[in-house]
C-alpha angles and dihedrals in degrees: 000000000000126000122210122207124235114262094234135060125199116216119199121202111226117207112222139175108270099178140004122205125189121213130194133207129187119202139148116296090228093060124086119266110274117255122252112274120251105195131067091246105042117211118231092022126104129203096218116079110238118228120238110266113215109257096015115145094188125114126231119223126194134202131180123220112209115199117197131213094247090059096258121121139200135190127228122228117289113251138170119260106251094201092054091048090049091052091049091050092048090050094049091050092049090051092050091047091050092049089048089053092048091047089051090051092048092048115095117235110217113205140125091242132043119270114258121239093011121190124229108277096021114143127219136180134179117243089244090070101252117162116298112260126206127206107235094190094272108036145003110269133180108276117236130180111216117193131160093218130015123189118178135152094227125018118188125188131168092201124011127192102193136178118192112357124191114196141151099210133012123186147150126260100266095042095243094121119044127174110198099201093186095058095028092238127146116192127184130184132196126201130194117197089345095308126113112249108159138024125186123189126185117185135166092281111019148030120218134184127192127192122199132200117198088341092306120116107253100180146333130222120193135180120201134159091239101043104027117211114346125183122189126190104214093201096056098023090227119141131204119197126195115194144122128290131191116315090027091282118155114247140197114211087343093307118115109258093226085067127067108277109232113240141167096233150142121258092207091060098043094083100137120091113275147098124257140174108226116205125220110286096038115140131255095007118146091240133010098238103098122252151152119297121199116190123192114189127198107243109286094326106115090191093075128056144149124211133187122192122198105195124209087246092069097256126124129213137182139189141172137226111215120181090347095307121114119224123215123280111263123208104236100166116160117252131205087256096068106135133217105237093184139356137164136187086216126088113256113191086180091231120169092280093053118093124160129200117219119226089226132020120261089236090065094058121092098241109353138275137304120216113213117207132180136179122276108211128175093347095309136099115237128216097220143071089041115186117203119204116191120208113193114222092230088064093052091045091050096045106023113187094006123133122271125191121216117197113209129188137166119242092264096036090245090129122033131170146153134230123204114204137179108216125189127171094282108007136064119198127189134220137230089243091068095082097043122117134185143091128294131173087353095305121116114215136183110186091176092063089079130065131185112250107172144357113214124197110225 
């Protein structure tokens, strides 16, 4: 049986994808995903895939443009680039690993022995707190931190080896010592049982000390180039100044120290050996005329003392303290009848071989005897710079034959010496010490510079 085809054929046009284009868009990871484009040339999208930039936190989005054979187009759904996200994740992991490695190197390993297999830059310290060591790739070396500038609120160091330091204020932990670098002042405070007792200040031109008693200023002591050493008693308001006078001589309140410093004092309290000029109004003087007071103490026993007072009227007085009790002042003014008990034109060092006999006993004199000394220079006695030493007869009567020391000095203290004598009622004997010379305790002495010239009964 034969089949005969139809006389007509129907053709159908099929629409197909003729091209596909991929577009890329970078934007912040925190932003919402971009919308699907609506135009053939999408704004904000690029056709070239951007490479990942180290450290970037953006996200890369992709979309495909499908172009059909009939000229129409359509976009696929927007999606993140998996390769870009993988690169970003890999970079972040690498950075984190590097930071962890650096942190590990910066961390200090505390152990009694050095770490095994150290890496370059690793830090190690013993548990006993010895200096931190750093592995330099070959050995453990002292670890130093080197910076051009360091600005911190608090910097602590057990030991610091510093070069040039610029600072405004330096102090200790409790604030009792402060160094003000800007003004050049150092201040130190001392407390006793929580109360301020002493303050010391040193600045560019002076040094000052303050003492306190029950939080009240007791006295100040200052040293300056202009004023010398000045002490002020805050209770009395009185000031004593030690400085230099003419000819480089040391002065007290502008008076040469080799003279008797004038003071408004109390004879009863001036019981240590010394010479003073007491002004009018001083206490417990024999007369209120002012005059020179000489005090001779008995070693370190404050219960025994002898005083002689030469008043400005020309009269002389003496008194004794025995067992802490002062006797009355006795007028011992010299008269024209004072006798020479011994004299010689020869030079008597009063060495151990020298012994002189007095023409009258000391007990027969009104008050005692005066020993007159003068210098012995180039084999000759000199008639200047006489030094008179008074020996009260009560002293000889109380300690007959005992040793007595005579301290001698020239007017400028250029020559000083001592004579040690054994004095009985009618005889004076010397000692081998009286010709000695040398230096002791920083003082240069020449005992042989002085010779005895006369003994006067007073």
